[in-house]
N, C-alpha and C positions, 0 to 999 in steps of 0.2 A: 724135234730138236730142242734141247734145253739151252736157254740163253743165260748169260751172266748179267745181272743188273748193273747199271752205271755206277751205283754207289760202292759196289765191290771193287771196281777199278780205283775209286778214290781211297778206300780203306787200305787196299793192298799197296797202293803207291805212297800213301802217307807213312806207313809203318817204317820202311827203311830210312826215310828222311828224318823222321822223329827220333829214331834210335841214334843215328849219328849226331844229330844236332844236340840231343840230350847229353850224350857223353862228352861232347866237345865243351859245352857250357859248364858241365859239372867239373871237368878237368881244369878249366880256367878258374873256377871258384876255389878249387882245391889247392892250386898254386904249385910251385916247383917241387914241393915235397912229394908229390904224386908222380910215379913213373908209369906211364901207360904201356910201356914195353913189358914190364914184369908184374905189374899189379892188375888185378881184375876189375871189371866194371862194378862188382859188388862192393868194393871198397868205396866207390863214389856214392853208393846208396846206403852206406852204413849210418846208423843213428848217430847224430852228432857231427857228421861230415858236412863241410860247407855246401856241398852240392846235393845234400840229402833230398830236399824237396824237388829239385830238378829231376833227379833220376827216378824218384818215386812217381812223379807225374809222367815221366817218359815210359816207365814200365806199365802203368795203368793204361796209357794211350796205346801202347803196343799190344797189350792184351785185348783191348776193345777192338782194335783193328783186326786182329786175328779172328776174333769171334764174328765180326761182321763179314769178313771175307769167307769164312767157313760157311756161313749161312747163305751167302750169295753164290757160292761156287757150285751151282746146281749140276753141271755135267760131271763132277767128280763123284767117285764112289762114296757111299755113306761112311764107311770106316775111315777113309782119309779125311773127310770133312770133320768127323768127330775127333780125330787125332789133332787136327789143326786147331779146332776149338779148345781141346785140352791144353795145347801149348799156350793159347791165349790165357786160359785160366791159371796156368802155372806162372805166367809173367805177372799177373795181378797178385797171385799168392805170395810172390817174392816180397811184395811190399808189406805183407803181414808178418813175415819172418826175415827181416833184414839181417845182413851179416853184421857181426860185432865190429867195433873199430879195430880191434886186434884179436888175433886168434881165429879159430874156425867155429862153425855152427853146424851141428848135425842136421837140424831141421832145414836150415837154409840150403845146405848141400844136397839134401834129398830132393827138395823142390827143383833145384837147378838140374839135377840128373833127370828127373821126370820130364821137365820141360824140354831139355835137349833131346831126349829119347823120342818124345812125341813128335817134335818138329823134324827129326831126322827120318822118322818112319812114315810120316803122313804122305810124302810124295808117292811111294810105292803102294801104300794102302788106298790111295785115291785113283790109281790107274784103272782105265777102262779097256775094253776090247771091242773089236768089231769096226765096221766102217763108220766114218764120221766122227771118230774120237779125236778131239783136239790134240795136237802134237805134244803139248805140255802134260797130257794125261795118258800118253801111250806107254806101254810097259817098259820099253828099252830106256827112254829118257828118265822115267821115274825111278827105275831100278838103279841107274847110274848115279842120279842125284842123291838118292838115299845112301848109296854106298860111299859116295864122297863125303856126305855129311857125317856118317859114322866114322870114317877115317879122320875127319876133322875133330870129332869128339875124342877119338883116341889120342890125337896129337895134343889136344888140350890137357888130357889127363897126364900124359907123359911130361908135359912142361910143369905141371903141378908137382910131380914126383921128383924131378931133377932140378927144380927152381930155374927153369928156362924162361923163354919169352911168353909167359902165361897170358899176359895182356894182349899180345898180338894174336895168339892162337884163339883166344876167346872172342876177340873182335871179328876175326875172319869167319869164325863159325857162326856167330850170332847174326852177322850181316848177311851171310849166305842164306841162312835159314829164314831171314826176314825178306830177302829179295825173291826167293823162289815162288811164294804165293803170287806176287806181281807178275812174274813170268808166265805162270799158269793162267792167270786171268787174261793177260794180253793174248794168249794163244786161243782163248775161247771166244765164240761169237757172243756179242753183247746186245742187249736190248731187252725184250720181254720174253715171255714163254710162248713159243710158237704153238698154235693149236691147229691140228689137222682137221679140215672140214671134209665131210663125205657127202656125196650125192648119188642118187641112183643114175644108171646109165642114160635114162631118158630125160633126166631133169636138166633144164637149161642153167647157165651160169648165174642167172639172176637170182636163183635160190628159191623162187616161189613154187616151181614145179608145175605151174599152171600154163596152159597153152590157150591162145586166143581162138575163138571160133568154135 
């Protein structure tokens, strides 16, 4: 049986807290001119924004957390772990292509789409089969979560097109995607890697295999 190390619980638990704290502080620095209902988080991370360094640090921390969690989530399928790590890389990459203060950015938008897609697909890609699979990695929950995240991404795109509550849609989606790794880690056994020991039928439990006399 594969166990999840304790530090994966720390990284997965820190990520959603850091994300919410980051955008709250950045919003406070931005002041009343910023509308969290209709404006995206990217506006807070735009070059020249009052909360630029706060959100930049938050995105880097979020990306590192996803990378650490992906490394420690040993019971998950490799494809899922790779997708989660890719989502972490995308979060860090956003700091290299920040959104402009006004208007759009094709490069920034492309990284956002890639990040959202990877974090929406990693649950179903990480699913396992057979006895002993943690419930957070079973096919039905992972398929349901990926479907909901894809629906959330669709809602986000629709709000962009019709100038709806884009900020709300983005926050719901990003926080859900940041919380799911924690849920999966909590569902997994934690500790070290269990090693099966074998002994011949006649060998005693002491392991030496030698008998007196």
